[in-house]
C-alpha positions as CSV (number, residue, x, y, z in Angstrom):
1,M,0.0,0.0,0.0
2,I,1.3,3.4,-1.0
3,E,-0.1,6.5,0.7
4,L,-0.2,10.0,-0.9
5,R,0.2,12.9,1.5
6,P,1.7,16.4,1.7
7,A,5.5,16.4,2.2
8,V,6.7,17.5,5.7
9,L,10.1,18.8,6.7
10,A,11.2,15.3,7.8
11,D,10.7,14.1,4.2
12,V,13.2,16.4,2.6
13,P,16.2,14.0,2.7
14,G,14.0,11.2,1.2
15,L,12.8,13.5,-1.5
16,L,16.3,14.6,-2.5
17,E,17.3,10.9,-2.6
18,L,14.3,10.0,-4.8
19,W,15.0,12.9,-7.2
20,E,18.6,11.7,-7.6
21,V,17.5,8.3,-9.0
22,A,14.0,9.0,-10.4
23,A,13.6,12.6,-11.6
24,E,14.8,14.7,-14.5
25,N,18.0,16.3,-13.4
26,D,19.5,17.4,-16.7
27,A,19.8,21.1,-17.5
28,R,18.5,22.2,-14.1
29,P,20.0,23.6,-10.9
30,T,20.9,21.2,-8.2
31,D,18.2,20.7,-5.6
32,S,18.9,21.7,-2.1
33,A,17.3,20.9,1.3
34,A,16.9,24.6,2.0
35,K,14.9,25.2,-1.2
36,V,12.6,22.2,-0.6
37,E,12.1,23.3,3.1
38,A,11.2,26.8,1.9
39,L,8.6,25.4,-0.5
40,I,7.0,23.3,2.3
41,A,7.0,26.2,4.6
42,R,5.4,28.6,2.0
43,D,2.8,26.1,0.6
44,P,2.5,23.0,2.8
45,D,0.2,21.2,0.3
46,A,2.3,21.9,-2.9
47,C,4.6,18.9,-2.7
48,T,2.8,15.5,-2.6
49,V,4.8,12.4,-1.7
50,A,4.0,8.8,-2.2
51,V,5.1,6.8,0.9
52,T,5.2,3.0,1.5
53,E,4.0,1.4,4.7
54,G,7.6,1.3,5.8
55,G,8.0,5.1,5.4
56,R,10.1,5.1,2.2
57,I,9.3,7.9,-0.3
58,V,8.8,6.4,-3.7
59,G,7.1,9.2,-5.6
60,S,6.5,12.9,-5.7
61,L,4.8,15.7,-7.6
62,I,4.9,19.4,-6.9
63,S,1.7,21.3,-7.9
64,G,2.6,25.0,-7.9
65,W,-0.1,27.7,-7.8
66,D,0.6,31.4,-7.9
67,G,-3.0,32.5,-7.8
68,W,-3.2,32.7,-11.6
69,R,-1.2,29.8,-13.2
70,A,-0.9,26.2,-12.3
71,H,2.4,24.3,-12.8
72,L,3.4,20.7,-12.2
73,Y,7.0,19.7,-11.7
74,R,9.2,17.1,-10.1
75,L,7.0,14.2,-11.0
76,A,9.2,11.3,-9.9
77,V,8.4,7.6,-9.3
78,H,11.2,5.3,-8.1
79,P,12.1,2.7,-10.7
80,D,11.3,-0.1,-8.2
81,V,7.6,0.9,-8.2
82,R,7.0,2.1,-11.8
83,R,4.2,0.7,-14.0
84,Q,1.8,0.4,-11.1
85,G,-0.2,3.5,-11.7
86,L,1.5,5.7,-9.1
87,A,2.4,8.5,-11.5
88,R,-1.3,8.7,-12.5
89,R,-2.4,8.7,-8.9
90,L,0.0,11.6,-8.1
91,L,-1.2,13.5,-11.2
92,D,-4.9,13.0,-10.3
93,H,-4.2,14.2,-6.8
94,A,-2.3,17.3,-8.0
95,E,-4.9,18.2,-10.6
96,A,-7.7,18.0,-8.0
97,R,-5.8,20.3,-5.7
98,L,-5.2,22.8,-8.5
99,L,-8.8,22.7,-9.8
100,E,-10.0,23.3,-6.2
101,L,-7.7,26.4,-6.0
102,G,-9.2,27.8,-9.2
103,A,-6.9,26.7,-12.0
104,S,-8.3,26.8,-15.5
105,R,-5.2,25.5,-17.2
106,I,-2.3,23.3,-15.9
107,D,1.1,23.0,-17.4
108,A,4.0,20.6,-16.9
109,M,7.7,20.9,-17.9
110,V,9.2,17.8,-19.4
111,L,12.6,17.3,-21.0
112,E,12.5,16.6,-24.7
113,G,14.3,13.3,-24.3
114,N,12.1,12.0,-21.5
115,D,10.0,9.5,-23.5
116,L,8.5,7.8,-20.4
117,G,7.4,11.1,-18.9
118,Q,6.0,12.4,-22.3
119,S,3.9,9.2,-22.7
120,L,2.3,9.9,-19.3
121,W,1.5,13.5,-20.1
122,T,0.2,12.6,-23.5
123,S,-2.0,9.8,-22.2
124,S,-3.4,12.2,-19.5
125,G,-4.6,14.7,-22.1
126,Y,-1.6,17.2,-22.1
127,E,-0.3,18.5,-25.4
128,S,3.1,19.9,-26.2
129,Q,3.0,23.5,-27.3
130,A,5.5,24.0,-30.1
131,E,4.8,27.8,-30.2
132,W,6.2,28.3,-26.7
133,R,9.9,28.3,-25.6
134,R,11.1,28.4,-22.1
135,W,13.5,31.2,-21.1
136,V,15.7,30.7,-18.1
137,R,18.1,33.0,-16.2
138,P,19.9,31.5,-13.2
139,V,19.9,34.0,-10.3
140,G,21.5,32.3,-7.4
């Protein structure tokens, strides 16, 4: 049995470990405990974790809401538990949260080479938008 619940501060080391083995880490800044702790403090429901009965974090999804736009990121499922519907459960949970907050559109960032991730987003009704390009400026 795998439970979905909001991440708490004690989950931060487990989240960082999960993201090392199961998340997209190319072309992005290194995650830090301080940043994840700040997210949890600012929006305690933003980061959902999937936890086994033994307390191991095997999945995550962050559903960010700024009052206007809804973003999904850091969808990760540990390779040991993939192909069991966990990513879909995390996505359904996050979408319900964002719809309740008032979202009318939800977007997700997925690397071009992430075929597994793209298949989930496509099968869930998300479409790639060729007319958009992401612009990034590291600031810290």
